[in-house]
PDB file of N, CA, C and O in Angstrom:
ATOM      1  N   UNK A   1     144.274 140.217  43.256  1.00  0.00           N
ATOM      2  CA  UNK A   1     142.940 139.694  43.558  1.00  0.00           C
ATOM      3  C   UNK A   1     141.928 140.819  43.367  1.00  0.00           C
ATOM      4  O   UNK A   1     142.093 141.918  43.897  1.00  0.00           O
ATOM      5  N   UNK A   2     140.885 140.528  42.607  1.00  0.00           N
ATOM      6  CA  UNK A   2     139.826 141.507  42.388  1.00  0.00           C
ATOM      7  C   UNK A   2     138.978 141.685  43.641  1.00  0.00           C
ATOM      8  O   UNK A   2     138.839 140.775  44.458  1.00  0.00           O
ATOM      9  N   UNK A   3     138.430 142.853  43.764  1.00  0.00           N
ATOM     10  CA  UNK A   3     137.464 143.154  44.818  1.00  0.00           C
ATOM     11  C   UNK A   3     136.112 143.368  44.154  1.00  0.00           C
ATOM     12  O   UNK A   3     136.036 143.711  42.974  1.00  0.00           O
ATOM     13  N   UNK A   4     135.046 143.165  44.920  1.00  0.00           N
ATOM     14  CA  UNK A   4     133.699 143.260  44.355  1.00  0.00           C
ATOM     15  C   UNK A   4     133.388 144.643  43.779  1.00  0.00           C
ATOM     16  O   UNK A   4     132.528 144.766  42.907  1.00  0.00           O
ATOM     17  N   UNK A   5     134.073 145.676  44.251  1.00  0.00           N
ATOM     18  CA  UNK A   5     133.811 147.039  43.778  1.00  0.00           C
ATOM     19  C   UNK A   5     134.879 147.544  42.803  1.00  0.00           C
ATOM     20  O   UNK A   5     134.931 148.739  42.510  1.00  0.00           O
ATOM     21  N   UNK A   6     135.716 146.658  42.306  1.00  0.00           N
ATOM     22  CA  UNK A   6     136.738 147.012  41.327  1.00  0.00           C
ATOM     23  C   UNK A   6     136.051 147.488  40.039  1.00  0.00           C
ATOM     24  O   UNK A   6     135.067 146.881  39.616  1.00  0.00           O
ATOM     25  N   UNK A   7     136.545 148.554  39.414  1.00  0.00           N
ATOM     26  CA  UNK A   7     135.909 149.055  38.193  1.00  0.00           C
ATOM     27  C   UNK A   7     135.868 148.035  37.049  1.00  0.00           C
ATOM     28  O   UNK A   7     135.008 148.134  36.174  1.00  0.00           O
ATOM     29  N   UNK A   8     136.764 147.077  37.041  1.00  0.00           N
ATOM     30  CA  UNK A   8     136.801 146.098  35.946  1.00  0.00           C
ATOM     31  C   UNK A   8     135.950 144.863  36.214  1.00  0.00           C
ATOM     32  O   UNK A   8     135.908 143.960  35.378  1.00  0.00           O
ATOM     33  N   UNK A   9     135.278 144.800  37.346  1.00  0.00           N
ATOM     34  CA  UNK A   9     134.565 143.576  37.716  1.00  0.00           C
ATOM     35  C   UNK A   9     133.437 143.248  36.737  1.00  0.00           C
ATOM     36  O   UNK A   9     133.234 142.076  36.418  1.00  0.00           O
ATOM     37  N   UNK A  10     132.710 144.234  36.260  1.00  0.00           N
ATOM     38  CA  UNK A  10     131.586 143.922  35.374  1.00  0.00           C
ATOM     39  C   UNK A  10     132.035 143.509  33.973  1.00  0.00           C
ATOM     40  O   UNK A  10     131.338 142.745  33.305  1.00  0.00           O
ATOM     41  N   UNK A  11     133.189 144.001  33.520  1.00  0.00           N
ATOM     42  CA  UNK A  11     133.755 143.482  32.276  1.00  0.00           C
ATOM     43  C   UNK A  11     134.167 142.027  32.465  1.00  0.00           C
ATOM     44  O   UNK A  11     133.981 141.200  31.573  1.00  0.00           O
ATOM     45  N   UNK A  12     134.725 141.722  33.626  1.00  0.00           N
ATOM     46  CA  UNK A  12     135.116 140.352  33.950  1.00  0.00           C
ATOM     47  C   UNK A  12     133.887 139.444  33.976  1.00  0.00           C
ATOM     48  O   UNK A  12     133.922 138.336  33.442  1.00  0.00           O
ATOM     49  N   UNK A  13     132.817 139.903  34.585  1.00  0.00           N
ATOM     50  CA  UNK A  13     131.582 139.117  34.655  1.00  0.00           C
ATOM     51  C   UNK A  13     131.033 138.861  33.253  1.00  0.00           C
ATOM     52  O   UNK A  13     130.583 137.752  32.967  1.00  0.00           O
ATOM     53  N   UNK A  14     131.061 139.858  32.382  1.00  0.00           N
ATOM     54  CA  UNK A  14     130.592 139.663  31.010  1.00  0.00           C
ATOM     55  C   UNK A  14     131.417 138.601  30.294  1.00  0.00           C
ATOM     56  O   UNK A  14     130.867 137.759  29.584  1.00  0.00           O
ATOM     57  N   UNK A  15     132.730 138.637  30.479  1.00  0.00           N
ATOM     58  CA  UNK A  15     133.589 137.626  29.837  1.00  0.00           C
ATOM     59  C   UNK A  15     133.273 136.235  30.374  1.00  0.00           C
ATOM     60  O   UNK A  15     133.241 135.270  29.611  1.00  0.00           O
ATOM     61  N   UNK A  16     133.040 136.123  31.675  1.00  0.00           N
ATOM     62  CA  UNK A  16     132.696 134.824  32.262  1.00  0.00           C
ATOM     63  C   UNK A  16     131.368 134.330  31.695  1.00  0.00           C
ATOM     64  O   UNK A  16     131.234 133.150  31.369  1.00  0.00           O
ATOM     65  N   UNK A  17     130.389 135.222  31.576  1.00  0.00           N
ATOM     66  CA  UNK A  17     129.076 134.829  31.053  1.00  0.00           C
ATOM     67  C   UNK A  17     129.153 134.350  29.603  1.00  0.00           C
ATOM     68  O   UNK A  17     128.417 133.445  29.210  1.00  0.00           O
ATOM     69  N   UNK A  18     130.030 134.945  28.817  1.00  0.00           N
ATOM     70  CA  UNK A  18     130.143 134.586  27.403  1.00  0.00           C
ATOM     71  C   UNK A  18     131.036 133.363  27.192  1.00  0.00           C
ATOM     72  O   UNK A  18     130.686 132.467  26.424  1.00  0.00           O
ATOM     73  N   UNK A  19     132.178 133.321  27.862  1.00  0.00           N
ATOM     74  CA  UNK A  19     133.170 132.284  27.594  1.00  0.00           C
ATOM     75  C   UNK A  19     133.193 131.161  28.625  1.00  0.00           C
ATOM     76  O   UNK A  19     133.789 130.114  28.370  1.00  0.00           O
ATOM     77  N   UNK A  20     132.566 131.348  29.772  1.00  0.00           N
ATOM     78  CA  UNK A  20     132.555 130.322  30.808  1.00  0.00           C
ATOM     79  C   UNK A  20     131.474 129.293  30.537  1.00  0.00           C
ATOM     80  O   UNK A  20     130.667 129.454  29.621  1.00  0.00           O
ATOM     81  N   UNK A  21     131.461 128.263  31.316  1.00  0.00           N
ATOM     82  CA  UNK A  21     130.447 127.226  31.165  1.00  0.00           C
ATOM     83  C   UNK A  21     129.148 127.590  31.867  1.00  0.00           C
ATOM     84  O   UNK A  21     128.975 128.711  32.345  1.00  0.00           O
ATOM     85  N   UNK A  22     128.241 126.625  31.921  1.00  0.00           N
ATOM     86  CA  UNK A  22     126.923 126.890  32.507  1.00  0.00           C
ATOM     87  C   UNK A  22     127.013 127.169  34.009  1.00  0.00           C
ATOM     88  O   UNK A  22     126.264 127.999  34.524  1.00  0.00           O
ATOM     89  N   UNK A  23     127.917 126.490  34.717  1.00  0.00           N
ATOM     90  CA  UNK A  23     128.071 126.759  36.144  1.00  0.00           C
ATOM     91  C   UNK A  23     128.581 128.178  36.369  1.00  0.00           C
ATOM     92  O   UNK A  23     128.068 128.902  37.222  1.00  0.00           O
ATOM     93  N   UNK A  24     129.585 128.568  35.604  1.00  0.00           N
ATOM     94  CA  UNK A  24     130.153 129.916  35.743  1.00  0.00           C
ATOM     95  C   UNK A  24     129.116 130.982  35.426  1.00  0.00           C
ATOM     96  O   UNK A  24     129.057 132.012  36.097  1.00  0.00           O
ATOM     97  N   UNK A  25     128.297 130.738  34.406  1.00  0.00           N
ATOM     98  CA  UNK A  25     127.244 131.686  34.053  1.00  0.00           C
ATOM     99  C   UNK A  25     126.225 131.818  35.183  1.00  0.00           C
ATOM    100  O   UNK A  25     125.816 132.925  35.530  1.00  0.00           O
ATOM    101  N   UNK A  26     125.819 130.688  35.751  1.00  0.00           N
ATOM    102  CA  UNK A  26     124.873 130.716  36.875  1.00  0.00           C
ATOM    103  C   UNK A  26     125.487 131.412  38.085  1.00  0.00           C
ATOM    104  O   UNK A  26     124.802 132.126  38.817  1.00  0.00           O
ATOM    105  N   UNK A  27     126.776 131.198  38.285  1.00  0.00           N
ATOM    106  CA  UNK A  27     127.467 131.847  39.401  1.00  0.00           C
ATOM    107  C   UNK A  27     127.488 133.366  39.217  1.00  0.00           C
ATOM    108  O   UNK A  27     127.382 134.105  40.196  1.00  0.00           O
ATOM    109  N   UNK A  28     127.622 133.833  37.992  1.00  0.00           N
ATOM    110  CA  UNK A  28     127.626 135.272  37.740  1.00  0.00           C
ATOM    111  C   UNK A  28     126.238 135.871  37.931  1.00  0.00           C
ATOM    112  O   UNK A  28     126.117 137.031  38.325  1.00  0.00           O
ATOM    113  N   UNK A  29     125.193 135.102  37.658  1.00  0.00           N
ATOM    114  CA  UNK A  29     123.836 135.553  37.969  1.00  0.00           C
ATOM    115  C   UNK A  29     123.700 135.732  39.470  1.00  0.00           C
ATOM    116  O   UNK A  29     123.131 136.719  39.935  1.00  0.00           O
ATOM    117  N   UNK A  30     124.221 134.782  40.223  1.00  0.00           N
ATOM    118  CA  UNK A  30     124.213 134.873  41.686  1.00  0.00           C
ATOM    119  C   UNK A  30     125.023 136.082  42.141  1.00  0.00           C
ATOM    120  O   UNK A  30     124.607 136.805  43.046  1.00  0.00           O
ATOM    121  N   UNK A  31     126.172 136.301  41.521  1.00  0.00           N
ATOM    122  CA  UNK A  31     127.016 137.445  41.869  1.00  0.00           C
ATOM    123  C   UNK A  31     126.253 138.750  41.691  1.00  0.00           C
ATOM    124  O   UNK A  31     126.309 139.625  42.556  1.00  0.00           O
ATOM    125  N   UNK A  32     125.552 138.884  40.591  1.00  0.00           N
ATOM    126  CA  UNK A  32     124.812 140.123  40.320  1.00  0.00           C
ATOM    127  C   UNK A  32     123.717 140.372  41.360  1.00  0.00           C
ATOM    128  O   UNK A  32     123.384 141.523  41.643  1.00  0.00           O
ATOM    129  N   UNK A  33     123.163 139.312  41.923  1.00  0.00           N
ATOM    130  CA  UNK A  33     122.087 139.437  42.904  1.00  0.00           C
ATOM    131  C   UNK A  33     122.582 139.551  44.349  1.00  0.00           C
ATOM    132  O   UNK A  33     121.811 139.901  45.243  1.00  0.00           O
ATOM    133  N   UNK A  34     123.842 139.261  44.575  1.00  0.00           N
ATOM    134  CA  UNK A  34     124.385 139.191  45.934  1.00  0.00           C
ATOM    135  C   UNK A  34     124.635 140.572  46.539  1.00  0.00           C
ATOM    136  O   UNK A  34     124.788 141.567  45.831  1.00  0.00           O
ATOM    137  N   UNK A  35     124.670 140.597  47.874  1.00  0.00           N
ATOM    138  CA  UNK A  35     125.074 141.813  48.572  1.00  0.00           C
ATOM    139  C   UNK A  35     126.603 141.908  48.514  1.00  0.00           C
ATOM    140  O   UNK A  35     127.254 140.934  48.137  1.00  0.00           O
ATOM    141  N   UNK A  36     127.192 143.050  48.874  1.00  0.00           N
ATOM    142  CA  UNK A  36     128.642 143.225  48.752  1.00  0.00           C
ATOM    143  C   UNK A  36     129.470 142.144  49.458  1.00  0.00           C
ATOM    144  O   UNK A  36     130.476 141.689  48.913  1.00  0.00           O
ATOM    145  N   UNK A  37     129.066 141.734  50.646  1.00  0.00           N
ATOM    146  CA  UNK A  37     129.834 140.716  51.372  1.00  0.00           C
ATOM    147  C   UNK A  37     129.845 139.387  50.613  1.00  0.00           C
ATOM    148  O   UNK A  37     130.889 138.743  50.502  1.00  0.00           O
ATOM    149  N   UNK A  38     128.693 138.980  50.093  1.00  0.00           N
ATOM    150  CA  UNK A  38     128.626 137.722  49.360  1.00  0.00           C
ATOM    151  C   UNK A  38     129.276 137.815  47.985  1.00  0.00           C
ATOM    152  O   UNK A  38     129.778 136.813  47.477  1.00  0.00           O
ATOM    153  N   UNK A  39     129.277 138.991  47.376  1.00  0.00           N
ATOM    154  CA  UNK A  39     130.011 139.170  46.124  1.00  0.00           C
ATOM    155  C   UNK A  39     131.492 138.885  46.355  1.00  0.00           C
ATOM    156  O   UNK A  39     132.127 138.181  45.570  1.00  0.00           O
ATOM    157  N   UNK A  40     132.027 139.432  47.425  1.00  0.00           N
ATOM    158  CA  UNK A  40     133.443 139.202  47.716  1.00  0.00           C
ATOM    159  C   UNK A  40     133.707 137.738  48.059  1.00  0.00           C
ATOM    160  O   UNK A  40     134.763 137.205  47.716  1.00  0.00           O
ATOM    161  N   UNK A  41     132.769 137.087  48.724  1.00  0.00           N
ATOM    162  CA  UNK A  41     132.921 135.669  49.040  1.00  0.00           C
ATOM    163  C   UNK A  41     132.981 134.830  47.767  1.00  0.00           C
ATOM    164  O   UNK A  41     133.746 133.868  47.696  1.00  0.00           O
ATOM    165  N   UNK A  42     132.189 135.183  46.772  1.00  0.00           N
ATOM    166  CA  UNK A  42     132.223 134.467  45.488  1.00  0.00           C
ATOM    167  C   UNK A  42     133.600 134.646  44.839  1.00  0.00           C
ATOM    168  O   UNK A  42     134.186 133.678  44.353  1.00  0.00           O
ATOM    169  N   UNK A  43     134.112 135.865  44.830  1.00  0.00           N
ATOM    170  CA  UNK A  43     135.435 136.128  44.253  1.00  0.00           C
ATOM    171  C   UNK A  43     136.509 135.351  45.006  1.00  0.00           C
ATOM    172  O   UNK A  43     137.391 134.754  44.388  1.00  0.00           O
ATOM    173  N   UNK A  44     136.440 135.355  46.328  1.00  0.00           N
ATOM    174  CA  UNK A  44     137.446 134.670  47.144  1.00  0.00           C
ATOM    175  C   UNK A  44     137.371 133.151  47.008  1.00  0.00           C
ATOM    176  O   UNK A  44     138.389 132.471  47.132  1.00  0.00           O
ATOM    177  N   UNK A  45     136.184 132.616  46.757  1.00  0.00           N
ATOM    178  CA  UNK A  45     136.007 131.172  46.656  1.00  0.00           C
ATOM    179  C   UNK A  45     136.461 130.634  45.303  1.00  0.00           C
ATOM    180  O   UNK A  45     136.968 129.514  45.231  1.00  0.00           O
ATOM    181  N   UNK A  46     136.295 131.395  44.242  1.00  0.00           N
ATOM    182  CA  UNK A  46     136.687 130.974  42.896  1.00  0.00           C
ATOM    183  C   UNK A  46     137.690 131.957  42.300  1.00  0.00           C
ATOM    184  O   UNK A  46     137.405 132.553  41.261  1.00  0.00           O
ATOM    185  N   UNK A  47     138.860 132.147  42.922  1.00  0.00           N
ATOM    186  CA  UNK A  47     139.815 133.139  42.405  1.00  0.00           C
ATOM    187  C   UNK A  47     140.339 132.796  41.009  1.00  0.00           C
ATOM    188  O   UNK A  47     140.620 133.693  40.214  1.00  0.00           O
ATOM    189  N   UNK A  48     140.471 131.499  40.709  1.00  0.00           N
ATOM    190  CA  UNK A  48     140.978 131.112  39.389  1.00  0.00           C
ATOM    191  C   UNK A  48     140.029 131.538  38.272  1.00  0.00           C
ATOM    192  O   UNK A  48     140.475 131.867  37.173  1.00  0.00           O
ATOM    193  N   UNK A  49     138.747 131.534  38.539  1.00  0.00           N
ATOM    194  CA  UNK A  49     137.758 131.981  37.555  1.00  0.00           C
ATOM    195  C   UNK A  49     137.928 133.466  37.260  1.00  0.00           C
ATOM    196  O   UNK A  49     137.906 133.883  36.102  1.00  0.00           O
ATOM    197  N   UNK A  50     138.097 134.257  38.306  1.00  0.00           N
ATOM    198  CA  UNK A  50     138.248 135.696  38.133  1.00  0.00           C
ATOM    199  C   UNK A  50     139.623 136.070  37.581  1.00  0.00           C
ATOM    200  O   UNK A  50     139.773 137.118  36.954  1.00  0.00           O
ATOM    201  N   UNK A  51     140.629 135.219  37.809  1.00  0.00           N
ATOM    202  CA  UNK A  51     141.944 135.472  37.216  1.00  0.00           C
ATOM    203  C   UNK A  51     141.940 135.150  35.725  1.00  0.00           C
ATOM    204  O   UNK A  51     142.478 135.903  34.914  1.00  0.00           O
ATOM    205  N   UNK A  52     141.323 134.016  35.374  1.00  0.00           N
ATOM    206  CA  UNK A  52     141.296 133.600  33.973  1.00  0.00           C
ATOM    207  C   UNK A  52     140.530 134.591  33.101  1.00  0.00           C
ATOM    208  O   UNK A  52     140.945 134.870  31.977  1.00  0.00           O
ATOM    209  N   UNK A  53     139.414 135.127  33.606  1.00  0.00           N
ATOM    210  CA  UNK A  53     138.578 136.019  32.829  1.00  0.00           C
ATOM    211  C   UNK A  53     138.753 137.485  33.215  1.00  0.00           C
ATOM    212  O   UNK A  53     138.093 138.355  32.648  1.00  0.00           O
ATOM    213  N   UNK A  54     139.631 137.765  34.169  1.00  0.00           N
ATOM    214  CA  UNK A  54     139.844 139.123  34.661  1.00  0.00           C
ATOM    215  C   UNK A  54     140.589 140.012  33.690  1.00  0.00           C
ATOM    216  O   UNK A  54     140.829 139.627  32.545  1.00  0.00           O
ATOM    217  N   UNK A  55     140.958 141.209  34.143  1.00  0.00           N
ATOM    218  CA  UNK A  55     141.596 142.190  33.263  1.00  0.00           C
ATOM    219  C   UNK A  55     142.930 141.738  32.686  1.00  0.00           C
ATOM    220  O   UNK A  55     143.357 142.271  31.662  1.00  0.00           O
ATOM    221  N   UNK A  56     143.607 140.766  33.311  1.00  0.00           N
ATOM    222  CA  UNK A  56     144.889 140.278  32.804  1.00  0.00           C
ATOM    223  C   UNK A  56     144.767 138.883  32.192  1.00  0.00           C
ATOM    224  O   UNK A  56     145.773 138.277  31.823  1.00  0.00           O
ATOM    225  N   UNK A  57     143.559 138.382  32.086  1.00  0.00           N
ATOM    226  CA  UNK A  57     143.322 137.057  31.522  1.00  0.00           C
ATOM    227  C   UNK A  57     143.361 137.067  30.000  1.00  0.00           C
ATOM    228  O   UNK A  57     143.390 138.125  29.371  1.00  0.00           O
ATOM    229  N   UNK A  58     143.361 135.878  29.424  1.00  0.00           N
ATOM    230  CA  UNK A  58     143.477 135.766  27.970  1.00  0.00           C
ATOM    231  C   UNK A  58     142.259 136.324  27.243  1.00  0.00           C
ATOM    232  O   UNK A  58     142.376 136.768  26.100  1.00  0.00           O
ATOM    233  N   UNK A  59     141.104 136.310  27.878  1.00  0.00           N
ATOM    234  CA  UNK A  59     139.903 136.806  27.220  1.00  0.00           C
ATOM    235  C   UNK A  59     139.767 138.326  27.294  1.00  0.00           C
ATOM    236  O   UNK A  59     138.828 138.889  26.731  1.00  0.00           O
ATOM    237  N   UNK A  60     140.684 138.986  27.975  1.00  0.00           N
ATOM    238  CA  UNK A  60     140.624 140.444  28.108  1.00  0.00           C
ATOM    239  C   UNK A  60     141.344 141.161  26.970  1.00  0.00           C
ATOM    240  O   UNK A  60     141.324 142.390  26.899  1.00  0.00           O
ATOM    241  N   UNK A  61     141.977 140.400  26.084  1.00  0.00           N
ATOM    242  CA  UNK A  61     142.693 141.034  24.978  1.00  0.00           C
ATOM    243  C   UNK A  61     141.700 141.712  24.035  1.00  0.00           C
ATOM    244  O   UNK A  61     140.544 141.296  23.956  1.00  0.00           O
ATOM    245  N   UNK A  62     142.133 142.741  23.328  1.00  0.00           N
ATOM    246  CA  UNK A  62     141.227 143.431  22.394  1.00  0.00           C
ATOM    247  C   UNK A  62     140.608 142.490  21.354  1.00  0.00           C
ATOM    248  O   UNK A  62     139.486 142.720  20.903  1.00  0.00           O
ATOM    249  N   UNK A  63     141.333 141.434  20.972  1.00  0.00           N
ATOM    250  CA  UNK A  63     140.821 140.498  19.981  1.00  0.00           C
ATOM    251  C   UNK A  63     139.671 139.658  20.547  1.00  0.00           C
ATOM    252  O   UNK A  63     138.834 139.170  19.787  1.00  0.00           O
ATOM    253  N   UNK A  64     139.623 139.486  21.863  1.00  0.00           N
ATOM    254  CA  UNK A  64     138.601 138.667  22.499  1.00  0.00           C
ATOM    255  C   UNK A  64     137.509 139.498  23.159  1.00  0.00           C
ATOM    256  O   UNK A  64     136.639 138.938  23.826  1.00  0.00           O
ATOM    257  N   UNK A  65     137.528 140.799  22.994  1.00  0.00           N
ATOM    258  CA  UNK A  65     136.573 141.698  23.669  1.00  0.00           C
ATOM    259  C   UNK A  65     135.143 141.304  23.334  1.00  0.00           C
ATOM    260  O   UNK A  65     134.802 141.154  22.161  1.00  0.00           O
ATOM    261  N   UNK A  66     134.298 141.133  24.355  1.00  0.00           N
ATOM    262  CA  UNK A  66     132.923 140.694  24.137  1.00  0.00           C
ATOM    263  C   UNK A  66     131.929 141.847  24.181  1.00  0.00           C
ATOM    264  O   UNK A  66     130.770 141.677  23.802  1.00  0.00           O
ATOM    265  N   UNK A  67     132.357 142.992  24.629  1.00  0.00           N
ATOM    266  CA  UNK A  67     131.432 144.108  24.774  1.00  0.00           C
ATOM    267  C   UNK A  67     131.034 144.637  23.398  1.00  0.00           C
ATOM    268  O   UNK A  67     131.895 144.971  22.583  1.00  0.00           O
ATOM    269  N   UNK A  68     129.765 144.709  23.150  1.00  0.00           N
ATOM    270  CA  UNK A  68     129.250 145.265  21.907  1.00  0.00           C
ATOM    271  C   UNK A  68     127.831 145.741  22.162  1.00  0.00           C
ATOM    272  O   UNK A  68     127.216 145.379  23.165  1.00  0.00           O
ATOM    273  N   UNK A  69     127.317 146.553  21.252  1.00  0.00           N
ATOM    274  CA  UNK A  69     125.942 147.010  21.395  1.00  0.00           C
ATOM    275  C   UNK A  69     124.968 145.838  21.343  1.00  0.00           C
ATOM    276  O   UNK A  69     123.999 145.794  22.100  1.00  0.00           O
ATOM    277  N   UNK A  70     125.231 144.889  20.445  1.00  0.00           N
ATOM    278  CA  UNK A  70     124.337 143.735  20.333  1.00  0.00           C
ATOM    279  C   UNK A  70     124.325 142.943  21.632  1.00  0.00           C
ATOM    280  O   UNK A  70     123.263 142.504  22.072  1.00  0.00           O
ATOM    281  N   UNK A  71     125.475 142.754  22.250  1.00  0.00           N
ATOM    282  CA  UNK A  71     125.533 142.030  23.514  1.00  0.00           C
ATOM    283  C   UNK A  71     124.755 142.784  24.588  1.00  0.00           C
ATOM    284  O   UNK A  71     124.016 142.173  25.360  1.00  0.00           O
ATOM    285  N   UNK A  72     124.913 144.091  24.643  1.00  0.00           N
ATOM    286  CA  UNK A  72     124.190 144.892  25.628  1.00  0.00           C
ATOM    287  C   UNK A  72     122.679 144.761  25.438  1.00  0.00           C
ATOM    288  O   UNK A  72     121.936 144.642  26.413  1.00  0.00           O
ATOM    289  N   UNK A  73     122.233 144.781  24.203  1.00  0.00           N
ATOM    290  CA  UNK A  73     120.792 144.681  23.939  1.00  0.00           C
ATOM    291  C   UNK A  73     120.268 143.299  24.296  1.00  0.00           C
ATOM    292  O   UNK A  73     119.238 143.181  24.960  1.00  0.00           O
ATOM    293  N   UNK A  74     120.963 142.254  23.866  1.00  0.00           N
ATOM    294  CA  UNK A  74     120.438 140.899  24.069  1.00  0.00           C
ATOM    295  C   UNK A  74     120.493 140.461  25.517  1.00  0.00           C
ATOM    296  O   UNK A  74     119.645 139.676  25.940  1.00  0.00           O
ATOM    297  N   UNK A  75     121.445 140.930  26.290  1.00  0.00           N
ATOM    298  CA  UNK A  75     121.493 140.491  27.687  1.00  0.00           C
ATOM    299  C   UNK A  75     120.357 141.104  28.515  1.00  0.00           C
ATOM    300  O   UNK A  75     120.072 140.633  29.616  1.00  0.00           O
ATOM    301  N   UNK A  76     119.714 142.145  27.994  1.00  0.00           N
ATOM    302  CA  UNK A  76     118.605 142.771  28.712  1.00  0.00           C
ATOM    303  C   UNK A  76     117.248 142.235  28.260  1.00  0.00           C
ATOM    304  O   UNK A  76     116.218 142.563  28.849  1.00  0.00           O
ATOM    305  N   UNK A  77     117.252 141.420  27.225  1.00  0.00           N
ATOM    306  CA  UNK A  77     115.995 140.863  26.729  1.00  0.00           C
ATOM    307  C   UNK A  77     115.459 139.806  27.682  1.00  0.00           C
ATOM    308  O   UNK A  77     116.225 139.115  28.354  1.00  0.00           O
ATOM    309  N   UNK A  78     114.177 139.689  27.733  1.00  0.00           N
ATOM    310  CA  UNK A  78     113.573 138.594  28.477  1.00  0.00           C
ATOM    311  C   UNK A  78     112.460 138.007  27.631  1.00  0.00           C
ATOM    312  O   UNK A  78     111.880 138.678  26.778  1.00  0.00           O
ATOM    313  N   UNK A  79     112.183 136.767  27.880  1.00  0.00           N
ATOM    314  CA  UNK A  79     111.157 136.079  27.116  1.00  0.00           C
ATOM    315  C   UNK A  79     109.873 136.031  27.919  1.00  0.00           C
ATOM    316  O   UNK A  79     109.892 135.798  29.127  1.00  0.00           O
ATOM    317  N   UNK A  80     108.780 136.249  27.255  1.00  0.00           N
ATOM    318  CA  UNK A  80     107.474 136.195  27.901  1.00  0.00           C
ATOM    319  C   UNK A  80     106.657 135.097  27.260  1.00  0.00           C
ATOM    320  O   UNK A  80     106.620 134.972  26.036  1.00  0.00           O
ATOM    321  N   UNK A  81     106.025 134.330  28.061  1.00  0.00           N
ATOM    322  CA  UNK A  81     105.151 133.275  27.566  1.00  0.00           C
ATOM    323  C   UNK A  81     103.773 133.868  27.333  1.00  0.00           C
ATOM    324  O   UNK A  81     103.181 134.476  28.225  1.00  0.00           O
ATOM    325  N   UNK A  82     103.279 133.684  26.132  1.00  0.00           N
ATOM    326  CA  UNK A  82     101.954 134.187  25.819  1.00  0.00           C
ATOM    327  C   UNK A  82     100.912 133.247  26.388  1.00  0.00           C
ATOM    328  O   UNK A  82     101.056 132.027  26.306  1.00  0.00           O
ATOM    329  N   UNK A  83      99.869 133.808  26.962  1.00  0.00           N
ATOM    330  CA  UNK A  83      98.801 132.983  27.546  1.00  0.00           C
ATOM    331  C   UNK A  83      97.769 132.614  26.517  1.00  0.00           C
ATOM    332  O   UNK A  83      96.801 131.923  26.834  1.00  0.00           O
TER     333      UNK A  83
END
């Protein structure tokens, strides 16, 4: 079982954001904003999600690796509405 402060947690979150559905993506946004206690509650409530996308999950293989410079750049972009 992953812990909120596990070194692999943010790689797991990236995989969930890329390969998970809209609910999982929204849940990871909540995870990023949560305090440590609530981060662990999210992990404990949806353990199958963190197992499937975790360090031993199918998406953690080198062939499925989502980390890239382009991903890092685009996830930090935000859209601004021009007035």
